[in-house]
C-alpha angles and dihedrals in degrees: 000000000000118000117246120240127207091258092056091076130059088236088061089067093058113093114253101250095201092051092048091050091049091050091050090050092049095048093045089051091051090048090053090051095047097035121232093269100039128206097256140022092266093054092045090051092048090047091051091047093050092046090053092047093049090050091050093050091047088051090051089052092047094241099108 
């Protein structure tokens, strides 16, 4: 008998709410450390990336 993977079930296609919330918390914490405008081009790029990722995860959760 083959083992089932998460993608074998319809529930496996639903985003893991707890994981998304943890990722949002992590990225918002990093944004607070860096600041939303950063001190250098690298920090500004990371801040933009994190802002986009937070928005995407909020969209996935339906709280955007």
